[in-house]
N, C-alpha and C positions, 0 to 999 in steps of 0.2 A: 463270787464264784461263777455266776452268769455270765460275768464279762469275759473272764477267762475262758469258760467254754466256747463262747462265741468267737474268740478271737484267738484259739489256741493252736498256733503252729510255729511256735518256738520254746525250746527249752533251754536251760541255764547249764554251762558248762564253765569250768576255770581253764583260764588259757594265760600262762606268764603270770599270774598271781592277781590277775583281773577278772572281774565278771564280765564273760562275753556271753551273747546269744547265740546259741546253735542254730543252725539252719536245719529244718528238715522238711521233707515233704516232696523233695526234687523228685522228678520223674526221668531217670538217667536213662528210661529206654529212647525217649523223644530225642530230637536235634534242636537244640535251643534257638537255631537261626528259622524253625519252620514256625514255631509258633511258642515265642517266648511267655506268654501269660500263661499258656496250659503246662508248658515244662515246670514252671513254678509252683504255680497252683494247681494243676489238674487232679493229685489226687486228692486234696483238699476238695476242689468243686466236686468230684465225682462221688466222696462221700458224706459231705455235710447235708444237712436237711434243713428248709426255711421253716422256721416257726409257724403255725398256722396263723400268728397273729401279725404276721411279719408280712411284706411284699418281697423282702430280701434277706441277705445276712452274710456277714462279713465285715470288711472297714468301709471306710468313707462315710455315706450318710447311714449306713445302716450299723454304725459304731453309737448311733443317738438312741438306739435301743437300750444297749446295756447302760448308757450313761442315764437314759432314763429309770433305768433300776435302781443305778447309785441314788441319784435324786430321789426317787421315791422312799429310799432308807433315811434320807436325810428330813425327807418329810413327813414321815412315819412318827420319826422321834420327835420332831418338835411340834406337831400336834396333838400330841398328846401330853404335853408340858403346860404348865401354867406358866401364862408369859404376861409381863405387863402390858395393859391396855395402850393400843398406838404404838407399839414397839414392831419394829421389823418382823421378827420371832410370832407375835401374837396376828399380825396381818396374814403371814405366809402360813402359817399352820390353821389359823379358823379359815382361811380360803380353802386350803384343801381338805379339813375336815368337811365343809359346808359341800364340795363337790363328791365328797366320797359318801356321803348321805344320800344315797340312791331312793332310800325309804321315803324321804321327804321330798326328794325331788319328782319320784313317780307318783306321789298322792296328790300332787299338783297339776299335773296334767300338763296343759298348755296355758293353764290359768295365766302364769307370768307375762304371755304375751297378747291375752285380751284385750290391755286397754290399749295397746297399741295395734291391734286389728281394728279397734272401734275408731281410731285416729284416722285409719286407711278408709274406713266407711263414711267417714265426717267428711271427706274430701269432696268439693263441689264443684271448683274450677281450678284452672291454671295455677293463680297465686297461692289457694289452698294447698293444693298438690305440690308446688315447689316449696313452701313452708315446711310439709313434713318433710321433704327431702332433706332440707337443710338441718331440721332439728334433730332427726336420725342420724345424720353426717356425725354430728358432735358426740354419739354415744357409741360410735364405732359402728353403725350399721348404714352401710355406703350402698345407694343404689344406683342412680343413672348419672352422678358426679363424683369424680376421685378428686378430693381435694388433698394437700399436703403443703409442708414449708419445706424448702431443700436448700442449699446455699445456691445463689447464682452462677451458671456456668462460666459466666463470661467476666465475673466478678465475685471471685470465690469467697470472700471473706465476710459476705452479706447474704444473708437468708432473703429469700422471696417466696411470695406466694406461686404454687404449680397446679394445674390441673391435668389430670391423664384421663384416655381412653379406658372405658369400665363398660359397666352394664349386661355381660353375658354371664351366664351358667356354666358353659361348657369351659373346658380347660384353655382354650384358645380358638380365636375367629374360624381356624381352617376346618374344624368337627362341623361347623353348619354346611360345610361346602362339600366334603369329601362322601363318596358314595362305595367304598370298599367294605366289606363287610364288618370287619371291627368297628370302625367307625360308627356304622349304622347302627351295631349294639350298643355301644355307646350313647346314640342318641335315643335310643329306644328307652334304655336306662334312664336316661337322664328325665323324657317324660313320663316315665312310669313314677319316678321319684316325687315330682312335681304332684302327679294325681293323687298318691298316696297323702302327701301334705295336705292335699284341699279336703280329702276325705275326712283327714284325721282333724280337721277345724270344722266339720258339718256339713260340707257339701256333699251330695249323693254322687256316685259312681259315673254317670254319666255326665253332669254337670264338673265333677273334677275334672274328668278327661279333656273337656272342651276347653277348659279353662287353663290345663296344661297346654295345649296345642296354641292357645292364645299367646300364653308367655313365651313360648318356642318360637311363635312367629315374631313379636317383638323383638326377642334377643336377636334372631336371625337378621331384622331388619337393621340392629344396631351395630351386629358382626360386620356387615357389609362393609363400615366405614372404618374398620379398626387396619391398623398396618400389620403386616406379616412379622413374625420373628426377626426374619431378614431385614426388613424395612426399619425396625426398632432399632437396628445396632447402629443406623446413621446419628450420630450424636449434634451432628451440624441441624439437620431436619427437624429433630426434637426439641430443638431450642427455639421459641417462638415468643419472645415477650412482647406483651400487647399492651397498652393501655385502657384500663378499664372502660374509660368512656368511648375507646372504639369498640370494645366487646359489648358493652349496650346498644350501639348501633346494630352490630352484627348478628346478635342474638336477642332481640327483644322479647322472646316467648321464656327465655330463660331469666330476664331480667337480675342482671349480674350486680347491681347497687343494691338491690334489697336481700339479694343471695348473700353477699359479703358481709351487709351489716348484722344479717341474723348470725351470721359465722360468728362474729366479733373478730372478723378479720380487715383490719385497716390498713389499705394498701391502695397504691392508684396505678398499679401495674400487676400482672399475670404472664408467667410463663405458660404457654399454651403447649402442652407437648405435642400432643396428637389434633391439631386444628379441625380436620375433617370430621371426628367424632362429633365434636360439638355442634359444627354446622349442620349435620345429620339429624342430632339431638333435636336441635332447634326448631328444624321442620317437623319431627314426628311429634313433638310435642303440641302441635295443632293438628295434625293429619291424624294420629291416633284419638278416640274417643277418652274421655275422662273415665269413664266406666272401664274401659281395658287398661288403663295405666292403673287403675286401683286394682284389678287383680293381678296385675305383674308384681308391684309394690307389695301385696300382699306374701305372693311367692318369694320375693327378693328376702322379706323378712323372715320369713318361715327357714329358707336355706339356711340363712344368719343363723340363727339360734336354735337350730335342730339339736344339735348335739349338747344343747345345753338345758332341755327339757326333759321330758319324761321318756321310760324306755320305747316307746312304739315310734316317737322320732327319731331316738339315736339309732333304731333298727333301718327304719327307712333310710337315713343319711348312708348308714354302710352298707346297704343293699346294691345304693348307687355306685359308692366307692370300691366296692366288691368287684365289679365289670371293670372298673377303671385301672385298679393296681393287682387284681389277681389275690388279695387277700383272702385266706379262705375262715377266717372266724375273727370276731371284734378284737381289740387290743384289752387288755383289763383296765379295769377302772383306775388302777393306781398309776398306771402306764401313762393314760390319759390325761390325769390331770397332773401329772408330773411336767406333762408338755404344757398344758394350761399355765401352769405356773411360771415354767421358764419362759413362756411368749409372754405374760402379762405382766410379771412381776420378777422379771428376768435379773435385773441386777440386785435384787435382794437374795434371789435363790443363788446366784452367782456369787455373793461374797460369802454365803455359809457354805457353799461348795470349795473355793478355794482354800478356806481353813484346813478343810478335811484332806483335799487331792492335789494340791499343787504346792510345791517347795520353791523356797528364793532359789537354792542351789540350781533347779531345773531351770528357771527363768533367766540366771547368770548364764549358763550353758548356753541356750537357746540364743542369748544378745551375742555371743562370740560367733555362732552359727551364722546367724543374719547378716554380721558385719564381714565375715569372710565371703559369703556371697557377693555382698556388695562390692568387696574388693577386687574379686574375681570379675564381678559384671563390667567395672572399670576398664579392666584388661582388655575383655573381648569388645569393648568399645573401640580403645584404640587401633586394636588389630582389623577392624572391618576393612575390606577393600573398596566395598561398594560406596561408602560412605566420607564427604568430602571433609576436612578439618573443623572447619566451621560450626557443621553440624553435630561433629564430634563433641566439640567443646560444650555446647548447648544440652547434648544429651548427658554428658558426665556432671552438668551443673546441676540438670534434673534429678538424677541419680544422688548427687550428694546431699541434696534437698530433703529427700525421703523420709519421711518421719516412720517410725518402727514400734509399734503397741505389742507387748508381750504380757500374755497372762492374762492380765485385767485392769481396769481402769484404774488412773491414779485418786480420782474419786467415783464416790456411788452416786446414782441418783436417788434425788428426794422422793419420797412415797408418801409424804405426809397428805397429800390431797387424797388419798385411796381410804376409803372407809370401807372396813370390813367386818362383816356379821359371820357367826358360826352357822347359822339355821337358815342363810337366805344365799342359797348358790347365784340364783338366775340377778338378783339383785348387787352380788358382789362382782358379777360379768360387767354389769352396766356403770359399776363405778370403777373399775380400774379402767374401762374402755372409756369413759369421761376423762380421767384424770390423762390418761395418754394421748387423748384430743389436745386438753389444756397445755399438756408439755409441749406437743407442736405448735401449739397457736402462740404460744410465749413467746418463739424464735423466732416470728414474722418481724422484719425489719431491722433484725439486730445482728450484731457481729456474730459469727461461725464460733461455736464454740469447737476448737481443734482436740478437746481430750474427749469428746463424746464416742463413743463406741455405736457401732451398727450393726451388733451381734451380742447373743449372750454369752458369757463367760463358759457357762460348761458345754457348748454348742460345738461338734466336731466340723469345724468348717476353718477357713480362713478369708481373708479378702482385700483388695486392691481399691481404693478408694480416690479415684483419680482428680476429685475438687479440693481434696486435701493433701494430695501427693503422700499419702499414706499406706503402710501395707501392715496388717491386723493379724495376729495370731493367738486367739483364746486359748486359755488353759485346757479345754475340751480335747482338742486336737494333738495337744502336745503330752501325748500317752502313746503305747506302742498299738499299732507296727509304724506310727510315724516317727515318733521321739521317744529314747528311751535314756535317763541319765546315766544308767549302767551299760550302755552298749558302745561297741565300740565306732569308730568316727564311719567307717563304711555304711554302717545300718543306719546311722542318723542323716549322712549326707545323702546318701540315695533314698532315705525317707523325707522326712522332715525337709531337708536339704533341697530335694525336687520343689516339694511346697513352696519354700521360700523363692527358689528362682522363678518359678511359675508367678508367684505374686508380684515379685520385682517385674516381670515381663508385661505383666498387664498395664504398666505404666509406658510401657513401648509397643503394645498391638495396636490393631487396627482403629479401636477406641481411644486408647489411652494416650496415644501418640500423637492425639490432637490437643492435648492439654499442656501447658507449658509448666516450668518449676513451681510455679505458685498456683496452680491447680485449673487456671485459666483456660476456657475455650479459646486457643490463641494460638496461629502458625508458627513454629520454630524451625522449620525445615526450608532448606532450598528447593527450590522448584524440581531440580534436577534430582537431588536426594530422595524427593518424597516418591517422585517416580519409580525411583528404583525399590523402594519401600513395597510400594503397591504392587510392584510385578511379583516380587516375592511372598506377599500376603497371597495372591492369585494362586500360587503354586501350591500354599498350603489348601486353598481351598480344592484345587482339583484332584489333590491326591487323596486328602479324606473324603472326598466326593465317592471314591472308586470300592470305600472298605463298607460292607454291609453285614448286618445282624437278622437272625431270624429267616436267614435262608436268602433273600434276596431283597431285604429292605435298608436301603442306603443312608449312610449318615448325610445330613444337610451340612454340606463342605462351608456355606457360607453361614449357617446360624451358628455353626460351633468353631469359625476360624478364630475368634480371639482366645477361647479356650487351647485348641489345639496349637497355637501358636505359643502360649505360654508353656505347655507342655514339653515342646521341643526346646524351647530356648531354655526352661528350666532344667533340665537333665543336662544341657550343656553345660550352663554356668555351675550347676551344682558339682558336677565332674571335676571343672578347672578347681573350684574351691577345695575339693577334696584333695586333691592332688599337692595343695599346699601343706596337708597335715602330715606328719611322721608316717602315719600308716600310709597313704595315699602315695607318699615318695616311696615306699618300700615294695616288696613283694612277698612278704611271709605271709603263709597261709594259716588260715584258722578251720581248723574241721576241713580240709581238703580243699577249701576255695582261698584264691586269691583276693586281695582286695579290693581290685576292681570288680570280678565277680560276685563277693558280697555287697559292693554297691550297687552292682544291676538287678541281682537278684532281690535286694530292698525296695527297688521301685515297682517291681511288679507284686509284693508284698502288700504294698498300700493301696494297691486299687483290687486287693483279694476281694471279689464280690459277687456274689450267687443271686439272681433275683428271678422272678415269676415272668413267663413272655408276656402277660399282659401290662406289668411293670415297666419291662423293657420297651415295649412298642410306646408306654404313654413316656418315658424317658427321651426315647429316638425323635418323637414330634414335639416337644416342649423343653428339653435342657439343653442349655447351650453347651455343656461338657458333652464329647464321645463318649459313648460306652466304656467300661471298665476295662475290657480286653484292648481295646485301641488306644485307652490311656497308657498303655503297657506298650504292645508292639508297633503303633502309629510313631511315635516320637522315637523309640529304639532303631526304627528303620533308617532313621536319619541323622542317627550317633555313631560315628566311626569308632570311638573307642569300644563300644558295645561289639562291633564285627570282631575287634582283636582279641576282645575277651574270652569271646564264646566262638572263636573259629568260624563264624558266617562265612559261607561260601557262596559264589554263585550257583543258580540251581535251589538253593534254600529258599523257602517262598516269602521268608522275610529282607529277601537280598535286594538291594537297590544299587544299581552302578553308581559311584562315587560322584560323578557329575550329576547325577539327579537327586543328591542328596539335600536337602534344605537348610540352609543356614540364615537365618535373618539377624540373630544378635549373637 
């Protein structure tokens, strides 16, 4: 019922013997061509309240709140049952129960991390510091080095070691260098958070404040070396495969041989995604005193585990989060634990979720949708005026080779290495984090498992993985408003159809277009065609950079270009696929709306979101997607059939002359 309450914007009505979804809430006093998002969603937006425990409400990522309520129902039930030792049910149920036992957690205070803090105190030199860093890396407590295992971008069938820029506490490097009032408020909140953590572990007020400033200063020195979010979009620049022997010479203070040996990582090369960070780290390891590094590592560890300790630590973490997101009160313990279980035992929980909430019929209909979008995309490629025949052929080969994953994995992850006890929540966290590290490490130097999923089944999301040339739609997103097995084609092609088209387009956006059909970072374009493609990508950057939120805050067109490109083309190809259906070919109205109108209204409904101003500001600074209203209005301004469906005219705010409408795919 909570799920229904949060997403209620439809009602059911009978139409020609079928169950169809009636469209309600349209504000017919507004011209659709002035603000289509508001035309469709304005009544809902003005009447809905954001729950105090959330930063927003509606569809998209905020559907994960009612999802967690669903998951909580599963967890409440299974945790109260008698489950066989070592079974998935026992591990999931007991992990949840241990996290819900706040009496025991509060009684323990910060005792669970006292041994960890003692290890930091025992650090006496650079080798012992690096030994601590690597030991904690193996239990999910990363600090100054971020190590992972991923497919080789230029040999996508094999897994290699990778390291990434890391080491800062604020959301992004830019937060350390901006001086506007909202950013300064976040900087102060972060320092206050650090100060509180030091006080709660025994330091006096003056010393705690001094320590917080010291940590912030180290953060800032590391942040200088970080690439910006726009720079991180350059996939070629993020591929820097280096021999370990060369890294040892380049970074003597890190001592890569010892680091890798202690990790258990047997490799002769590493992809150093952002080399500048590790060059700076190597220098700072010598110029910053060991005593200061110890304070930094203490802060890092306290931040990592604050939400897993007693109430004073959880409260301190929330006070910082509140400034970042505008969330008024903490989430319920049950919601938090549902999120924790989804993060750490996600496939185990997903297996339980699918049994209850996802049908095989839904999976079959979804596959039909995906296949139809794929056919429509091939036709669009054939019809491109700016692309040569040879490049078109390569593009269609890549499209045809795409893997489609729907609903849930064919095989579930093995959690036999995870050990869970009912009364030791912190130790359970360490156990699942350790098992997660070992799961990743076991892939090093091995062929890529193409069946692996990189999201959990209940999550409301979808993704494109360029190194596998695959698109993935977990069961979590395959529900209203995105997909409804009872809905007419107009709503499903406008809803999940746009999402499918969006994910396919990531194969051909500014990043995805640099990978070949096998997922390798390899050029398959003619020089002339790629220049044409880049000029159209620049059009997207330029247009979206003119859009604003919160009065005068501009979208970062360069940061969001991949997602905006996918939105524009996603709608276009979804519309073409819809026109292949019987409903799309006809003009029979349902509840007063033509098929085309229902299609475009569905697009507006899937981005029906209302969020706190603080969260919107966090979004605009960090999220590669445009804010929800521009995920509707932006691409529709470039969609000529939308103009026809709603009689959009010159003088309407969304009107663009036909020559200025962007078509890439």
